[in-house]
mmCIF file as Biopython writes it, N, C-alpha, C and O atoms, coordinates in Angstrom:
data_model
#
loop_
_atom_site.group_PDB
_atom_site.id
_atom_site.type_symbol
_atom_site.label_atom_id
_atom_site.label_alt_id
_atom_site.label_comp_id
_atom_site.label_asym_id
_atom_site.label_entity_id
_atom_site.label_seq_id
_atom_site.pdbx_PDB_ins_code
_atom_site.Cartn_x
_atom_site.Cartn_y
_atom_site.Cartn_z
_atom_site.occupancy
_atom_site.B_iso_or_equiv
_atom_site.auth_seq_id
_atom_site.auth_asym_id
_atom_site.pdbx_PDB_model_num
ATOM 1   N N  . MET A ? 1  ? 154.717 -88.541  -120.598 1.0 0.0 1  A 1 
ATOM 2   C CA . MET A ? 1  ? 154.297 -87.911  -121.838 1.0 0.0 1  A 1 
ATOM 3   C C  . MET A ? 1  ? 152.801 -88.122  -122.017 1.0 0.0 1  A 1 
ATOM 4   O O  . MET A ? 1  ? 152.316 -89.249  -121.921 1.0 0.0 1  A 1 
ATOM 5   N N  . ALA A ? 2  ? 152.087 -87.073  -122.270 1.0 0.0 2  A 1 
ATOM 6   C CA . ALA A ? 2  ? 150.634 -87.134  -122.403 1.0 0.0 2  A 1 
ATOM 7   C C  . ALA A ? 2  ? 150.242 -87.800  -123.721 1.0 0.0 2  A 1 
ATOM 8   O O  . ALA A ? 2  ? 150.958 -87.697  -124.718 1.0 0.0 2  A 1 
ATOM 9   N N  . TYR A ? 3  ? 149.094 -88.483  -123.712 1.0 0.0 3  A 1 
ATOM 10  C CA . TYR A ? 3  ? 148.585 -89.123  -124.917 1.0 0.0 3  A 1 
ATOM 11  C C  . TYR A ? 3  ? 148.191 -88.037  -125.916 1.0 0.0 3  A 1 
ATOM 12  O O  . TYR A ? 3  ? 147.438 -87.124  -125.578 1.0 0.0 3  A 1 
ATOM 13  N N  . LYS A ? 4  ? 148.698 -88.136  -127.148 1.0 0.0 4  A 1 
ATOM 14  C CA . LYS A ? 4  ? 148.454 -87.132  -128.173 1.0 0.0 4  A 1 
ATOM 15  C C  . LYS A ? 4  ? 147.643 -87.738  -129.310 1.0 0.0 4  A 1 
ATOM 16  O O  . LYS A ? 4  ? 147.929 -88.844  -129.768 1.0 0.0 4  A 1 
ATOM 17  N N  . PHE A ? 5  ? 146.627 -87.003  -129.763 1.0 0.0 5  A 1 
ATOM 18  C CA . PHE A ? 5  ? 145.811 -87.405  -130.902 1.0 0.0 5  A 1 
ATOM 19  C C  . PHE A ? 5  ? 145.850 -86.280  -131.921 1.0 0.0 5  A 1 
ATOM 20  O O  . PHE A ? 5  ? 145.589 -85.125  -131.584 1.0 0.0 5  A 1 
ATOM 21  N N  . THR A ? 6  ? 146.175 -86.609  -133.165 1.0 0.0 6  A 1 
ATOM 22  C CA . THR A ? 6  ? 146.178 -85.630  -134.239 1.0 0.0 6  A 1 
ATOM 23  C C  . THR A ? 6  ? 144.976 -85.901  -135.133 1.0 0.0 6  A 1 
ATOM 24  O O  . THR A ? 6  ? 144.835 -86.997  -135.675 1.0 0.0 6  A 1 
ATOM 25  N N  . ASN A ? 7  ? 144.106 -84.899  -135.287 1.0 0.0 7  A 1 
ATOM 26  C CA . ASN A ? 7  ? 142.895 -85.109  -136.078 1.0 0.0 7  A 1 
ATOM 27  C C  . ASN A ? 7  ? 143.194 -84.980  -137.564 1.0 0.0 7  A 1 
ATOM 28  O O  . ASN A ? 7  ? 144.339 -84.754  -137.956 1.0 0.0 7  A 1 
ATOM 29  N N  . SER A ? 8  ? 142.166 -85.124  -138.387 1.0 0.0 8  A 1 
ATOM 30  C CA . SER A ? 8  ? 142.349 -85.117  -139.834 1.0 0.0 8  A 1 
ATOM 31  C C  . SER A ? 8  ? 142.763 -83.750  -140.363 1.0 0.0 8  A 1 
ATOM 32  O O  . SER A ? 8  ? 143.248 -83.645  -141.490 1.0 0.0 8  A 1 
ATOM 33  N N  . LYS A ? 9  ? 142.578 -82.708  -139.568 1.0 0.0 9  A 1 
ATOM 34  C CA . LYS A ? 9  ? 142.974 -81.354  -139.978 1.0 0.0 9  A 1 
ATOM 35  C C  . LYS A ? 9  ? 144.398 -81.020  -139.542 1.0 0.0 9  A 1 
ATOM 36  O O  . LYS A ? 9  ? 144.907 -79.940  -139.843 1.0 0.0 9  A 1 
ATOM 37  N N  . GLY A ? 10 ? 145.041 -81.952  -138.830 1.0 0.0 10 A 1 
ATOM 38  C CA . GLY A ? 10 ? 146.413 -81.753  -138.396 1.0 0.0 10 A 1 
ATOM 39  C C  . GLY A ? 10 ? 146.572 -81.069  -137.051 1.0 0.0 10 A 1 
ATOM 40  O O  . GLY A ? 10 ? 147.684 -80.692  -136.684 1.0 0.0 10 A 1 
ATOM 41  N N  . VAL A ? 11 ? 145.488 -80.901  -136.310 1.0 0.0 11 A 1 
ATOM 42  C CA . VAL A ? 11 ? 145.533 -80.258  -134.994 1.0 0.0 11 A 1 
ATOM 43  C C  . VAL A ? 11 ? 145.792 -81.323  -133.941 1.0 0.0 11 A 1 
ATOM 44  O O  . VAL A ? 11 ? 145.167 -82.383  -133.957 1.0 0.0 11 A 1 
ATOM 45  N N  . GLU A ? 12 ? 146.720 -81.040  -133.021 1.0 0.0 12 A 1 
ATOM 46  C CA . GLU A ? 12 ? 147.070 -81.995  -131.965 1.0 0.0 12 A 1 
ATOM 47  C C  . GLU A ? 12 ? 146.276 -81.710  -130.700 1.0 0.0 12 A 1 
ATOM 48  O O  . GLU A ? 12 ? 146.136 -80.559  -130.287 1.0 0.0 12 A 1 
ATOM 49  N N  . TYR A ? 13 ? 145.754 -82.777  -130.086 1.0 0.0 13 A 1 
ATOM 50  C CA . TYR A ? 13 ? 145.005 -82.695  -128.837 1.0 0.0 13 A 1 
ATOM 51  C C  . TYR A ? 13 ? 145.616 -83.661  -127.832 1.0 0.0 13 A 1 
ATOM 52  O O  . TYR A ? 13 ? 146.129 -84.713  -128.213 1.0 0.0 13 A 1 
ATOM 53  N N  . TYR A ? 14 ? 145.562 -83.305  -126.536 1.0 0.0 14 A 1 
ATOM 54  C CA . TYR A ? 14 ? 146.125 -84.124  -125.471 1.0 0.0 14 A 1 
ATOM 55  C C  . TYR A ? 14 ? 145.006 -84.531  -124.512 1.0 0.0 14 A 1 
ATOM 56  O O  . TYR A ? 14 ? 144.128 -83.731  -124.190 1.0 0.0 14 A 1 
ATOM 57  N N  . LEU A ? 15 ? 145.051 -85.790  -124.059 1.0 0.0 15 A 1 
ATOM 58  C CA . LEU A ? 15 ? 144.006 -86.362  -123.212 1.0 0.0 15 A 1 
ATOM 59  C C  . LEU A ? 15 ? 144.249 -86.030  -121.739 1.0 0.0 15 A 1 
ATOM 60  O O  . LEU A ? 15 ? 145.364 -86.170  -121.236 1.0 0.0 15 A 1 
ATOM 61  N N  . HIS A ? 16 ? 143.183 -85.584  -121.053 1.0 0.0 16 A 1 
ATOM 62  C CA . HIS A ? 16 ? 143.234 -85.232  -119.632 1.0 0.0 16 A 1 
ATOM 63  C C  . HIS A ? 16 ? 142.043 -85.843  -118.906 1.0 0.0 16 A 1 
ATOM 64  O O  . HIS A ? 16 ? 141.105 -86.342  -119.528 1.0 0.0 16 A 1 
ATOM 65  N N  . TYR A ? 17 ? 142.100 -85.793  -117.569 1.0 0.0 17 A 1 
ATOM 66  C CA . TYR A ? 17 ? 140.950 -86.222  -116.762 1.0 0.0 17 A 1 
ATOM 67  C C  . TYR A ? 17 ? 140.731 -85.233  -115.637 1.0 0.0 17 A 1 
ATOM 68  O O  . TYR A ? 17 ? 141.622 -84.465  -115.277 1.0 0.0 17 A 1 
ATOM 69  N N  . ARG A ? 18 ? 139.530 -85.266  -115.092 1.0 0.0 18 A 1 
ATOM 70  C CA . ARG A ? 18 ? 139.195 -84.441  -113.926 1.0 0.0 18 A 1 
ATOM 71  C C  . ARG A ? 18 ? 138.162 -85.206  -113.119 1.0 0.0 18 A 1 
ATOM 72  O O  . ARG A ? 18 ? 137.225 -85.771  -113.684 1.0 0.0 18 A 1 
ATOM 73  N N  . ASP A ? 19 ? 138.325 -85.228  -111.804 1.0 0.0 19 A 1 
ATOM 74  C CA . ASP A ? 19 ? 137.343 -85.833  -110.915 1.0 0.0 19 A 1 
ATOM 75  C C  . ASP A ? 19 ? 136.375 -84.738  -110.483 1.0 0.0 19 A 1 
ATOM 76  O O  . ASP A ? 19 ? 136.788 -83.715  -109.937 1.0 0.0 19 A 1 
ATOM 77  N N  . VAL A ? 20 ? 135.084 -84.957  -110.730 1.0 0.0 20 A 1 
ATOM 78  C CA . VAL A ? 20 ? 134.063 -83.967  -110.403 1.0 0.0 20 A 1 
ATOM 79  C C  . VAL A ? 20 ? 133.056 -84.574  -109.439 1.0 0.0 20 A 1 
ATOM 80  O O  . VAL A ? 20 ? 132.912 -85.793  -109.350 1.0 0.0 20 A 1 
ATOM 81  N N  . THR A ? 21 ? 132.367 -83.703  -108.722 1.0 0.0 21 A 1 
ATOM 82  C CA . THR A ? 21 ? 131.301 -84.117  -107.818 1.0 0.0 21 A 1 
ATOM 83  C C  . THR A ? 21 ? 129.976 -83.731  -108.461 1.0 0.0 21 A 1 
ATOM 84  O O  . THR A ? 21 ? 129.749 -82.565  -108.782 1.0 0.0 21 A 1 
ATOM 85  N N  . LEU A ? 22 ? 129.107 -84.715  -108.645 1.0 0.0 22 A 1 
ATOM 86  C CA . LEU A ? 22 ? 127.800 -84.466  -109.231 1.0 0.0 22 A 1 
ATOM 87  C C  . LEU A ? 22 ? 126.844 -83.908  -108.176 1.0 0.0 22 A 1 
ATOM 88  O O  . LEU A ? 22 ? 127.160 -83.906  -106.986 1.0 0.0 22 A 1 
ATOM 89  N N  . ARG A ? 23 ? 125.701 -83.445  -108.604 1.0 0.0 23 A 1 
ATOM 90  C CA . ARG A ? 23 ? 124.738 -82.826  -107.680 1.0 0.0 23 A 1 
ATOM 91  C C  . ARG A ? 23 ? 124.337 -83.735  -106.537 1.0 0.0 23 A 1 
ATOM 92  O O  . ARG A ? 23 ? 124.152 -83.264  -105.415 1.0 0.0 23 A 1 
ATOM 93  N N  . GLY A ? 24 ? 124.202 -85.002  -106.789 1.0 0.0 24 A 1 
ATOM 94  C CA . GLY A ? 24 ? 123.813 -85.942  -105.737 1.0 0.0 24 A 1 
ATOM 95  C C  . GLY A ? 24 ? 124.945 -86.298  -104.797 1.0 0.0 24 A 1 
ATOM 96  O O  . GLY A ? 24 ? 124.745 -87.070  -103.859 1.0 0.0 24 A 1 
ATOM 97  N N  . GLY A ? 25 ? 126.136 -85.750  -105.028 1.0 0.0 25 A 1 
ATOM 98  C CA . GLY A ? 25 ? 127.280 -86.018  -104.173 1.0 0.0 25 A 1 
ATOM 99  C C  . GLY A ? 25 ? 128.180 -87.127  -104.680 1.0 0.0 25 A 1 
ATOM 100 O O  . GLY A ? 25 ? 129.227 -87.397  -104.091 1.0 0.0 25 A 1 
ATOM 101 N N  . ARG A ? 26 ? 127.780 -87.780  -105.777 1.0 0.0 26 A 1 
ATOM 102 C CA . ARG A ? 26 ? 128.580 -88.878  -106.323 1.0 0.0 26 A 1 
ATOM 103 C C  . ARG A ? 26 ? 129.797 -88.332  -107.059 1.0 0.0 26 A 1 
ATOM 104 O O  . ARG A ? 26 ? 129.710 -87.330  -107.770 1.0 0.0 26 A 1 
ATOM 105 N N  . GLN A ? 27 ? 130.926 -89.000  -106.879 1.0 0.0 27 A 1 
ATOM 106 C CA . GLN A ? 27 ? 132.171 -88.645  -107.570 1.0 0.0 27 A 1 
ATOM 107 C C  . GLN A ? 27 ? 132.207 -89.336  -108.926 1.0 0.0 27 A 1 
ATOM 108 O O  . GLN A ? 27 ? 131.826 -90.501  -109.039 1.0 0.0 27 A 1 
ATOM 109 N N  . GLN A ? 28 ? 132.663 -88.628  -109.954 1.0 0.0 28 A 1 
ATOM 110 C CA . GLN A ? 28 ? 132.789 -89.213  -111.282 1.0 0.0 28 A 1 
ATOM 111 C C  . GLN A ? 28 ? 134.017 -88.637  -111.973 1.0 0.0 28 A 1 
ATOM 112 O O  . GLN A ? 28 ? 134.324 -87.454  -111.824 1.0 0.0 28 A 1 
ATOM 113 N N  . ARG A ? 29 ? 134.711 -89.467  -112.720 1.0 0.0 29 A 1 
ATOM 114 C CA . ARG A ? 29 ? 135.874 -89.029  -113.485 1.0 0.0 29 A 1 
ATOM 115 C C  . ARG A ? 29 ? 135.441 -88.714  -114.908 1.0 0.0 29 A 1 
ATOM 116 O O  . ARG A ? 29 ? 134.802 -89.534  -115.568 1.0 0.0 29 A 1 
ATOM 117 N N  . ILE A ? 30 ? 135.792 -87.521  -115.378 1.0 0.0 30 A 1 
ATOM 118 C CA . ILE A ? 30 ? 135.487 -87.149  -116.753 1.0 0.0 30 A 1 
ATOM 119 C C  . ILE A ? 30 ? 136.799 -87.048  -117.524 1.0 0.0 30 A 1 
ATOM 120 O O  . ILE A ? 30 ? 137.838 -86.699  -116.964 1.0 0.0 30 A 1 
ATOM 121 N N  . TYR A ? 31 ? 136.736 -87.357  -118.815 1.0 0.0 31 A 1 
ATOM 122 C CA . TYR A ? 31 ? 137.887 -87.288  -119.695 1.0 0.0 31 A 1 
ATOM 123 C C  . TYR A ? 31 ? 137.637 -86.221  -120.739 1.0 0.0 31 A 1 
ATOM 124 O O  . TYR A ? 31 ? 136.516 -86.075  -121.226 1.0 0.0 31 A 1 
ATOM 125 N N  . PHE A ? 32 ? 138.682 -85.468  -121.088 1.0 0.0 32 A 1 
ATOM 126 C CA . PHE A ? 32 ? 138.536 -84.421  -122.094 1.0 0.0 32 A 1 
ATOM 127 C C  . PHE A ? 32 ? 139.856 -84.221  -122.823 1.0 0.0 32 A 1 
ATOM 128 O O  . PHE A ? 32 ? 140.918 -84.606  -122.332 1.0 0.0 32 A 1 
ATOM 129 N N  . PHE A ? 33 ? 139.775 -83.618  -123.990 1.0 0.0 33 A 1 
ATOM 130 C CA . PHE A ? 33 ? 140.945 -83.302  -124.795 1.0 0.0 33 A 1 
ATOM 131 C C  . PHE A ? 33 ? 141.163 -81.799  -124.791 1.0 0.0 33 A 1 
ATOM 132 O O  . PHE A ? 33 ? 140.207 -81.022  -124.800 1.0 0.0 33 A 1 
ATOM 133 N N  . ALA A ? 34 ? 142.432 -81.393  -124.777 1.0 0.0 34 A 1 
ATOM 134 C CA . ALA A ? 34 ? 142.802 -79.985  -124.846 1.0 0.0 34 A 1 
ATOM 135 C C  . ALA A ? 34 ? 143.966 -79.844  -125.818 1.0 0.0 34 A 1 
ATOM 136 O O  . ALA A ? 34 ? 144.690 -80.806  -126.078 1.0 0.0 34 A 1 
ATOM 137 N N  . ARG A ? 35 ? 144.139 -78.655  -126.347 1.0 0.0 35 A 1 
ATOM 138 C CA . ARG A ? 35 ? 145.213 -78.424  -127.320 1.0 0.0 35 A 1 
ATOM 139 C C  . ARG A ? 35 ? 146.586 -78.298  -126.670 1.0 0.0 35 A 1 
ATOM 140 O O  . ARG A ? 35 ? 147.604 -78.375  -127.357 1.0 0.0 35 A 1 
ATOM 141 N N  . ASP A ? 36 ? 146.624 -78.107  -125.358 1.0 0.0 36 A 1 
ATOM 142 C CA . ASP A ? 36 ? 147.905 -78.006  -124.655 1.0 0.0 36 A 1 
ATOM 143 C C  . ASP A ? 36 ? 147.935 -79.018  -123.512 1.0 0.0 36 A 1 
ATOM 144 O O  . ASP A ? 36 ? 146.901 -79.553  -123.114 1.0 0.0 36 A 1 
ATOM 145 N N  . VAL A ? 37 ? 149.135 -79.270  -122.992 1.0 0.0 37 A 1 
ATOM 146 C CA . VAL A ? 37 ? 149.300 -80.215  -121.881 1.0 0.0 37 A 1 
ATOM 147 C C  . VAL A ? 37 ? 149.050 -79.464  -120.575 1.0 0.0 37 A 1 
ATOM 148 O O  . VAL A ? 37 ? 149.655 -78.423  -120.320 1.0 0.0 37 A 1 
ATOM 149 N N  . ARG A ? 38 ? 148.160 -79.999  -119.762 1.0 0.0 38 A 1 
ATOM 150 C CA . ARG A ? 38 ? 147.787 -79.396  -118.486 1.0 0.0 38 A 1 
ATOM 151 C C  . ARG A ? 38 ? 148.025 -80.421  -117.377 1.0 0.0 38 A 1 
ATOM 152 O O  . ARG A ? 38 ? 148.372 -81.567  -117.660 1.0 0.0 38 A 1 
ATOM 153 N N  . PRO A ? 39 ? 147.839 -80.017  -116.111 1.0 0.0 39 A 1 
ATOM 154 C CA . PRO A ? 39 ? 147.907 -81.015  -115.040 1.0 0.0 39 A 1 
ATOM 155 C C  . PRO A ? 39 ? 146.853 -82.098  -115.255 1.0 0.0 39 A 1 
ATOM 156 O O  . PRO A ? 39 ? 145.814 -81.848  -115.867 1.0 0.0 39 A 1 
ATOM 157 N N  . ASN A ? 40 ? 147.121 -83.285  -114.757 1.0 0.0 40 A 1 
ATOM 158 C CA . ASN A ? 40 ? 146.247 -84.458  -114.878 1.0 0.0 40 A 1 
ATOM 159 C C  . ASN A ? 40 ? 146.161 -84.990  -116.298 1.0 0.0 40 A 1 
ATOM 160 O O  . ASN A ? 40 ? 145.132 -85.539  -116.690 1.0 0.0 40 A 1 
ATOM 161 N N  . ALA A ? 41 ? 147.223 -84.836  -117.072 1.0 0.0 41 A 1 
ATOM 162 C CA . ALA A ? 41 ? 147.263 -85.425  -118.409 1.0 0.0 41 A 1 
ATOM 163 C C  . ALA A ? 41 ? 147.470 -86.930  -118.280 1.0 0.0 41 A 1 
ATOM 164 O O  . ALA A ? 41 ? 148.172 -87.391  -117.380 1.0 0.0 41 A 1 
ATOM 165 N N  . LEU A ? 42 ? 146.858 -87.692  -119.181 1.0 0.0 42 A 1 
ATOM 166 C CA . LEU A ? 42 ? 146.965 -89.150  -119.178 1.0 0.0 42 A 1 
ATOM 167 C C  . LEU A ? 42 ? 147.985 -89.610  -120.211 1.0 0.0 42 A 1 
ATOM 168 O O  . LEU A ? 42 ? 148.134 -88.998  -121.269 1.0 0.0 42 A 1 
ATOM 169 N N  . ASP A ? 43 ? 148.687 -90.700  -119.893 1.0 0.0 43 A 1 
ATOM 170 C CA . ASP A ? 43 ? 149.685 -91.246  -120.800 1.0 0.0 43 A 1 
ATOM 171 C C  . ASP A ? 43 ? 149.087 -92.177  -121.844 1.0 0.0 43 A 1 
ATOM 172 O O  . ASP A ? 43 ? 149.709 -92.421  -122.878 1.0 0.0 43 A 1 
ATOM 173 N N  . ALA A ? 44 ? 147.892 -92.701  -121.593 1.0 0.0 44 A 1 
ATOM 174 C CA . ALA A ? 44 ? 147.278 -93.656  -122.516 1.0 0.0 44 A 1 
ATOM 175 C C  . ALA A ? 44 ? 145.761 -93.545  -122.412 1.0 0.0 44 A 1 
ATOM 176 O O  . ALA A ? 44 ? 145.233 -92.977  -121.456 1.0 0.0 44 A 1 
ATOM 177 N N  . VAL A ? 45 ? 145.078 -94.084  -123.391 1.0 0.0 45 A 1 
ATOM 178 C CA . VAL A ? 45 ? 143.617 -94.125  -123.379 1.0 0.0 45 A 1 
ATOM 179 C C  . VAL A ? 45 ? 143.187 -95.131  -122.315 1.0 0.0 45 A 1 
ATOM 180 O O  . VAL A ? 45 ? 143.738 -96.231  -122.264 1.0 0.0 45 A 1 
ATOM 181 N N  . PRO A ? 46 ? 142.212 -94.786  -121.458 1.0 0.0 46 A 1 
ATOM 182 C CA . PRO A ? 46 ? 141.763 -95.712  -120.418 1.0 0.0 46 A 1 
ATOM 183 C C  . PRO A ? 46 ? 141.232 -97.012  -121.019 1.0 0.0 46 A 1 
ATOM 184 O O  . PRO A ? 46 ? 140.726 -97.028  -122.141 1.0 0.0 46 A 1 
ATOM 185 N N  . ALA A ? 47 ? 141.352 -98.085  -120.269 1.0 0.0 47 A 1 
ATOM 186 C CA . ALA A ? 47 ? 140.882 -99.398  -120.718 1.0 0.0 47 A 1 
ATOM 187 C C  . ALA A ? 47 ? 139.379 -99.333  -120.975 1.0 0.0 47 A 1 
ATOM 188 O O  . ALA A ? 47 ? 138.630 -98.751  -120.190 1.0 0.0 47 A 1 
ATOM 189 N N  . GLY A ? 48 ? 138.952 -99.928  -122.070 1.0 0.0 48 A 1 
ATOM 190 C CA . GLY A ? 48 ? 137.548 -99.966  -122.408 1.0 0.0 48 A 1 
ATOM 191 C C  . GLY A ? 48 ? 137.067 -98.775  -123.219 1.0 0.0 48 A 1 
ATOM 192 O O  . GLY A ? 48 ? 135.874 -98.674  -123.507 1.0 0.0 48 A 1 
ATOM 193 N N  . TYR A ? 49 ? 137.964 -97.872  -123.594 1.0 0.0 49 A 1 
ATOM 194 C CA . TYR A ? 49 ? 137.601 -96.693  -124.375 1.0 0.0 49 A 1 
ATOM 195 C C  . TYR A ? 49 ? 138.411 -96.660  -125.660 1.0 0.0 49 A 1 
ATOM 196 O O  . TYR A ? 49 ? 139.471 -97.277  -125.759 1.0 0.0 49 A 1 
ATOM 197 N N  . LYS A ? 50 ? 137.889 -95.920  -126.656 1.0 0.0 50 A 1 
ATOM 198 C CA . LYS A ? 50 ? 138.625 -95.680  -127.888 1.0 0.0 50 A 1 
ATOM 199 C C  . LYS A ? 50 ? 138.412 -94.219  -128.284 1.0 0.0 50 A 1 
ATOM 200 O O  . LYS A ? 50 ? 137.430 -93.598  -127.875 1.0 0.0 50 A 1 
ATOM 201 N N  . VAL A ? 51 ? 139.320 -93.681  -129.068 1.0 0.0 51 A 1 
ATOM 202 C CA . VAL A ? 51 ? 139.239 -92.291  -129.500 1.0 0.0 51 A 1 
ATOM 203 C C  . VAL A ? 51 ? 138.596 -92.252  -130.874 1.0 0.0 51 A 1 
ATOM 204 O O  . VAL A ? 51 ? 139.015 -92.964  -131.786 1.0 0.0 51 A 1 
ATOM 205 N N  . VAL A ? 52 ? 137.575 -91.415  -131.017 1.0 0.0 52 A 1 
ATOM 206 C CA . VAL A ? 52 ? 136.942 -91.185  -132.314 1.0 0.0 52 A 1 
ATOM 207 C C  . VAL A ? 52 ? 136.904 -89.679  -132.564 1.0 0.0 52 A 1 
ATOM 208 O O  . VAL A ? 52 ? 136.924 -88.878  -131.629 1.0 0.0 52 A 1 
ATOM 209 N N  . GLU A ? 53 ? 136.850 -89.317  -133.826 1.0 0.0 53 A 1 
ATOM 210 C CA . GLU A ? 53 ? 136.823 -87.912  -134.215 1.0 0.0 53 A 1 
ATOM 211 C C  . GLU A ? 53 ? 135.415 -87.553  -134.676 1.0 0.0 53 A 1 
ATOM 212 O O  . GLU A ? 53 ? 134.806 -88.292  -135.449 1.0 0.0 53 A 1 
ATOM 213 N N  . THR A ? 54 ? 134.896 -86.419  -134.200 1.0 0.0 54 A 1 
ATOM 214 C CA . THR A ? 54 ? 133.573 -85.989  -134.636 1.0 0.0 54 A 1 
ATOM 215 C C  . THR A ? 54 ? 133.649 -85.538  -136.089 1.0 0.0 54 A 1 
ATOM 216 O O  . THR A ? 54 ? 134.627 -84.917  -136.504 1.0 0.0 54 A 1 
ATOM 217 N N  . GLU A ? 55 ? 132.615 -85.852  -136.853 1.0 0.0 55 A 1 
ATOM 218 C CA . GLU A ? 55 ? 132.627 -85.550  -138.279 1.0 0.0 55 A 1 
ATOM 219 C C  . GLU A ? 55 ? 132.589 -84.057  -138.564 1.0 0.0 55 A 1 
ATOM 220 O O  . GLU A ? 55 ? 133.311 -83.573  -139.437 1.0 0.0 55 A 1 
ATOM 221 N N  . ARG A ? 56 ? 131.759 -83.328  -137.841 1.0 0.0 56 A 1 
ATOM 222 C CA . ARG A ? 56 ? 131.533 -81.926  -138.151 1.0 0.0 56 A 1 
ATOM 223 C C  . ARG A ? 56 ? 132.683 -81.023  -137.722 1.0 0.0 56 A 1 
ATOM 224 O O  . ARG A ? 56 ? 133.113 -80.162  -138.489 1.0 0.0 56 A 1 
ATOM 225 N N  . THR A ? 57 ? 133.187 -81.213  -136.498 1.0 0.0 57 A 1 
ATOM 226 C CA . THR A ? 57 ? 134.196 -80.298  -135.969 1.0 0.0 57 A 1 
ATOM 227 C C  . THR A ? 57 ? 135.609 -80.874  -135.972 1.0 0.0 57 A 1 
ATOM 228 O O  . THR A ? 57 ? 136.578 -80.118  -135.905 1.0 0.0 57 A 1 
ATOM 229 N N  . GLY A ? 58 ? 135.744 -82.185  -136.047 1.0 0.0 58 A 1 
ATOM 230 C CA . GLY A ? 58 ? 137.071 -82.790  -135.999 1.0 0.0 58 A 1 
ATOM 231 C C  . GLY A ? 58 ? 137.617 -82.957  -134.595 1.0 0.0 58 A 1 
ATOM 232 O O  . GLY A ? 58 ? 138.766 -83.365  -134.425 1.0 0.0 58 A 1 
ATOM 233 N N  . MET A ? 59 ? 136.809 -82.647  -133.578 1.0 0.0 59 A 1 
ATOM 234 C CA . MET A ? 59 ? 137.255 -82.794  -132.185 1.0 0.0 59 A 1 
ATOM 235 C C  . MET A ? 59 ? 137.308 -84.270  -131.811 1.0 0.0 59 A 1 
ATOM 236 O O  . MET A ? 59 ? 136.413 -85.033  -132.175 1.0 0.0 59 A 1 
ATOM 237 N N  . PRO A ? 60 ? 138.347 -84.676  -131.089 1.0 0.0 60 A 1 
ATOM 238 C CA . PRO A ? 60 ? 138.388 -86.061  -130.604 1.0 0.0 60 A 1 
ATOM 239 C C  . PRO A ? 60 ? 137.542 -86.219  -129.352 1.0 0.0 60 A 1 
ATOM 240 O O  . PRO A ? 60 ? 137.455 -85.305  -128.531 1.0 0.0 60 A 1 
ATOM 241 N N  . VAL A ? 61 ? 136.920 -87.380  -129.211 1.0 0.0 61 A 1 
ATOM 242 C CA . VAL A ? 61 ? 136.134 -87.716  -128.025 1.0 0.0 61 A 1 
ATOM 243 C C  . VAL A ? 61 ? 136.420 -89.169  -127.678 1.0 0.0 61 A 1 
ATOM 244 O O  . VAL A ? 61 ? 136.805 -89.958  -128.542 1.0 0.0 61 A 1 
ATOM 245 N N  . LEU A ? 62 ? 136.230 -89.518  -126.416 1.0 0.0 62 A 1 
ATOM 246 C CA . LEU A ? 62 ? 136.377 -90.909  -125.985 1.0 0.0 62 A 1 
ATOM 247 C C  . LEU A ? 62 ? 135.025 -91.592  -126.101 1.0 0.0 62 A 1 
ATOM 248 O O  . LEU A ? 62 ? 133.992 -91.019  -125.752 1.0 0.0 62 A 1 
ATOM 249 N N  . LYS A ? 63 ? 135.045 -92.808  -126.588 1.0 0.0 63 A 1 
ATOM 250 C CA . LYS A ? 63 ? 133.832 -93.591  -126.746 1.0 0.0 63 A 1 
ATOM 251 C C  . LYS A ? 63 ? 134.111 -94.971  -126.151 1.0 0.0 63 A 1 
ATOM 252 O O  . LYS A ? 63 ? 135.211 -95.505  -126.297 1.0 0.0 63 A 1 
ATOM 253 N N  . LYS A ? 64 ? 133.112 -95.543  -125.482 1.0 0.0 64 A 1 
ATOM 254 C CA . LYS A ? 64 ? 133.300 -96.881  -124.931 1.0 0.0 64 A 1 
ATOM 255 C C  . LYS A ? 64 ? 133.476 -97.875  -126.063 1.0 0.0 64 A 1 
ATOM 256 O O  . LYS A ? 64 ? 132.723 -97.861  -127.037 1.0 0.0 64 A 1 
ATOM 257 N N  . ALA A ? 65 ? 134.486 -98.748  -125.929 1.0 0.0 65 A 1 
ATOM 258 C CA . ALA A ? 65 ? 134.806 -99.707  -126.985 1.0 0.0 65 A 1 
ATOM 259 C C  . ALA A ? 65 ? 133.831 -100.854 -127.017 1.0 0.0 65 A 1 
ATOM 260 O O  . ALA A ? 65 ? 133.960 -101.752 -127.849 1.0 0.0 65 A 1 
#
């Protein structure tokens, strides 16, 4: 079951990750929220991160704890 976050407006978002290659060739994992469950959904927030909601749009983002 994917990690679900409900913002203050009542919209549900699910946490996902994607491994990307940067211009220099370095691999990096990025985390993002989507309104639906997609491949690579995460079951929990990664260690060392917390979920916060942006004030203006209400979108959830991961922030280092």
